[in-house]
C-alpha positions in Angstrom: -0.6 -113.1 96.0 -2.7 -115.4 93.9 -5.1 -114.2 91.3 -8.0 -115.5 93.3 -7.1 -113.4 96.2 -6.2 -110.3 94.2 -9.6 -110.1 92.4 -11.6 -109.5 95.6 -9.2 -106.9 96.8 -9.4 -105.0 93.5 -13.2 -105.3 93.6 -13.2 -103.8 97.1 -11.0 -100.9 95.9 -13.3 -100.2 93.0 -16.4 -100.3 95.3 -14.7 -98.0 97.7 -13.9 -95.5 94.9 -17.5 -95.7 93.8 -18.8 -95.0 97.3 -16.3 -92.0 97.6 -17.5 -90.6 94.3 -21.2 -90.9 95.3 -20.4 -89.2 98.6 -18.7 -86.3 96.8 -21.7 -86.1 94.4 -24.2 -86.0 97.3 -22.1 -83.3 99.0 -22.1 -81.1 95.8 -25.9 -81.6 95.6 -26.4 -80.5 99.2 -24.1 -77.5 98.7 -26.0 -76.6 95.6 -29.3 -76.7 97.5 -27.8 -74.5 100.3 -26.4 -72.1 97.7 -29.8 -71.7 96.0 -31.6 -71.3 99.3 -29.1 -68.6 100.3 -29.0 -66.6 97.1 -32.7 -66.8 96.2 -33.9 -64.1 98.7 -31.2 -61.7 97.4 -32.0 -62.4 93.8 -35.7 -62.0 94.5 -35.1 -58.6 96.2 -32.9 -57.3 93.4 -35.4 -58.4 90.7 -38.3 -56.8 92.6 -36.3 -53.6 93.0 -36.1 -53.4 89.2 -39.8 -54.2 88.7 -42.9 -52.0 88.8 -45.4 -52.0 91.6 -48.0 -53.6 89.4 -45.5 -56.3 88.3 -44.8 -57.1 91.9 -48.5 -57.4 92.8 -49.0 -59.5 89.7 -46.4 -62.0 91.0 -43.8 -61.4 88.2 -40.6 -63.0 89.3 -38.6 -61.5 86.4 -39.7 -58.0 85.3 -40.6 -57.3 81.7 -38.2 -54.4 81.7 -35.5 -53.3 84.1 -36.5 -50.1 85.8 -33.2 -48.7 87.0 -34.9 -45.4 87.8 -36.3 -47.0 91.0 -32.9 -46.5 92.7 -32.5 -42.8 92.2 -36.2 -42.4 93.1 -35.7 -44.3 96.3 -32.5 -42.4 97.0 -34.2 -39.0 96.7 -37.7 -39.6 98.0 -36.5 -41.6 101.0 -33.6 -39.1 102.0 -31.3 -42.1 101.9 -28.3 -39.9 101.2 -28.5 -38.5 104.7 -29.1 -41.9 106.3 -26.3 -43.4 104.2 -23.8 -40.7 105.2 -24.6 -41.2 108.9 -24.1 -45.0 108.6 -20.8 -44.5 106.8 -19.6 -42.1 109.6 -20.7 -44.5 112.3 -19.3 -47.7 110.7 -15.9 -46.2 109.7 -15.4 -44.6 113.2 -16.6 -47.8 115.0 -14.3 -50.1 112.9 -11.3 -47.8 113.3 -11.7 -47.5 117.1 -12.5 -51.2 117.5 -9.2 -52.2 115.7 -7.3 -49.6 117.6 -8.5 -51.0 120.9 -8.7 -54.7 120.2 -5.3 -55.2 118.5 -3.2 -53.9 121.4 -5.6 -55.6 123.9 -5.2 -58.9 122.1 -1.4 -58.6 122.0 -1.3 -57.8 125.8 -3.5 -60.7 126.7 -1.8 -63.1 124.3 1.9 -62.2 124.7 2.4 -60.3 127.9 2.3 -61.5 131.5 1.4 -58.9 134.1 -0.3 -59.1 137.5 -4.1 -59.7 137.1 -3.8 -60.4 133.3 -5.8 -63.6 133.5 -8.5 -62.1 135.8 -8.8 -59.0 133.5 -9.1 -61.3 130.5 -11.9 -63.2 132.1 -13.6 -59.9 132.9 -13.4 -59.1 129.2 -15.0 -62.5 128.4 -18.0 -61.6 130.6 -19.0 -59.1 128.0 -19.6 -62.1 125.6 -22.1 -63.6 128.0 -24.4 -60.6 128.5 -27.0 -60.0 125.8 -27.1 -56.4 124.5 -30.8 -56.2 125.2 -30.2 -56.7 128.9 -28.0 -53.6 129.2 -29.8 -51.4 126.6 -31.7 -49.4 129.2 -28.6 -48.7 131.4 -26.7 -47.7 128.3 -29.5 -45.3 127.3 -29.4 -43.6 130.7 -25.6 -43.5 130.6 -25.7 -41.8 127.2 -28.3 -39.4 128.5 -26.2 -38.4 131.5 -23.2 -37.8 129.2 -25.3 -35.7 126.7 -24.8 -38.2 123.9 -28.5 -38.9 123.1 -29.2 -38.1 119.5 -25.5 -38.1 118.8 -23.5 -40.3 116.4 -20.6 -40.2 118.8 -22.7 -42.0 121.4 -23.6 -44.7 118.9 -19.9 -45.2 118.0 -18.7 -45.4 121.6 -21.4 -47.9 122.5 -20.7 -50.1 119.5 -17.0 -50.1 120.2 -17.6 -50.9 123.9 -19.9 -53.8 123.2 -17.6 -55.1 120.4 -14.3 -55.0 122.4 -14.8 -58.4 124.2 -15.1 -60.4 121.1 -12.5 -58.5 119.2 -9.9 -58.8 122.0 -10.7 -62.5 122.3 -10.2 -63.0 118.6 -6.9 -61.1 118.4 -5.6 -62.8 121.5 -5.9 -66.2 119.9 -3.9 -65.1 116.9 -1.2 -63.4 118.9 -0.8 -66.5 121.1 -0.2 -68.6 118.1 2.8 -66.7 116.9 6.2 -68.3 117.5 8.2 -67.0 120.5 11.4 -67.2 118.5 10.3 -64.1 116.5 9.8 -62.0 119.6 13.1 -63.2 121.1 15.0 -62.3 117.8 13.4 -58.9 117.7 14.3 -58.1 121.3 17.9 -59.2 120.6 17.9 -56.7 117.7 16.9 -53.9 120.1 13.1 -53.8 119.6 11.2 -52.5 122.6 7.7 -53.9 123.3 5.9 -51.2 121.2 8.2 -51.7 118.2 7.8 -55.5 118.6 4.0 -55.1 118.5 3.8 -52.6 115.6 6.6 -53.8 113.3 6.8 -57.5 113.9 3.6 -59.0 115.4 0.8 -56.9 114.0 1.7 -57.5 110.3 1.6 -61.3 111.0 -2.0 -61.1 112.3 -3.3 -59.2 109.3 -5.9 -61.9 108.4 -7.3 -61.7 111.9 -7.5 -57.9 111.8 -9.3 -58.0 108.5 -11.7 -60.6 109.8 -12.4 -58.3 112.8 -12.8 -55.4 110.4 -15.6 -57.3 108.5 -17.3 -58.4 111.7 -17.2 -54.9 113.1 -18.4 -53.3 109.9 -21.3 -55.7 109.6 -22.4 -55.3 113.2 -22.2 -51.5 113.0 -23.8 -51.1 109.6 -26.7 -53.4 110.4 -27.3 -52.1 114.0 -30.9 -51.2 114.4 -31.9 -51.3 118.0 -29.4 -48.9 119.5 -29.9 -46.1 116.8 -33.6 -46.6 117.1 -33.5 -45.8 120.8 -30.7 -43.3 120.9 -31.2 -41.2 117.7 -34.3 -39.1 118.0 -34.2 -36.7 115.1 -34.5 -37.7 111.4 -31.2 -35.9 110.5 -29.2 -38.2 112.8 -30.8 -41.6 111.8 -28.7 -44.3 110.3 -29.7 -46.4 107.3 -31.5 -49.3 109.0 -33.7 -47.0 111.0 -34.3 -44.8 108.0 -35.2 -47.8 105.9 -37.9 -48.9 108.3 -39.4 -45.4 108.3 -39.2 -45.2 104.5 -40.8 -48.6 104.2 -43.7 -47.5 106.5 -44.2 -44.3 104.6 -44.0 -45.8 101.1 -45.5 -49.2 101.9 -47.8 -48.9 98.8 -44.8 -48.6 96.4 -43.0 -51.8 97.0 -40.6 -51.3 94.1 -39.0 -48.3 95.9 -38.9 -50.3 99.2 -37.0 -53.1 97.5 -34.7 -50.6 95.8 -33.9 -49.0 99.2 -33.3 -52.5 100.7 -30.7 -53.3 98.0 -29.0 -49.9 98.7 -28.9 -50.8 102.3 -27.3 -54.3 102.1 -25.0 -53.6 99.0 -22.1 -52.0 101.0 -21.9 -55.0 103.3 -21.6 -57.3 100.3 -19.0 -55.1 98.7 -16.8 -55.0 101.9 -17.1 -58.8 102.2 -16.1 -59.4 98.6 -13.1 -57.0 98.9 -11.7 -58.9 101.9 -13.2 -62.3 101.3 -9.9 -64.2 101.0 -8.4 -62.7 104.1 -11.7 -63.2 106.0 -11.8 -66.9 105.2 -8.1 -67.3 106.0 -8.5 -65.5 109.3 -11.5 -67.6 110.4 -10.0 -70.9 109.3 -6.7 -70.2 111.1 -8.3 -68.7 114.2 -10.4 -71.9 114.6 -7.2 -73.9 115.2 -5.8 -71.5 117.8 -6.7 -71.3 121.5 
């Protein structure tokens, strides 16, 4: 290759590297803009929760002093301890039952072949196509006929029932992606189907189970419409419903409203941060399975 030919090729390579660097730089800028737009409402809410009511009305973005006493005041005056406890009971029970149902269901749909399995799976998928608002009234009358109105158990059972289609679909995709050689080797070693599921297959889909845990917890914790309709006494209300009532009652004291809002969304952030790596791994791997 002559020098006259090599120089244009080298120039093209340098130009290509320059374009690649500019593309990466633009990507980082766009990600930075999205990050700021995402975090700004949270930061604003937290800062206002540490501000005074006067400072909020004066438009202070950063308070002169941090008023941490807003949190215990909101906790006590808004009866958030009762709402918080109800939300914890509902969320923990809903997540546990969802995992207990969806993991075996996903294994059965993904690994077993039995008469009507495909038809039953498609029936499960129909649950993903029906909006919850469309079946809210029938669910209300069903809970009423079972004596589960104003009951946390009714909320838990409804959340589990409406969450099973997505959970079973998610777990099925993961179980289908596991190699058949593992199952054959386990059966040769004497594992029955239950031992194969519990000891071999279930530990391998741990990222998917943790991703389902986060989805279920977020859906249960943030559920507002069902508790609003089905829980009729103040002692049974969950945190989102209690927060709305608290905001209406103390609308003139926005510092307490913002503090109560932070208390409401903080558990979701903590749960996500605890399982962040497994959640991302589960979503990224699940996206490549079918």
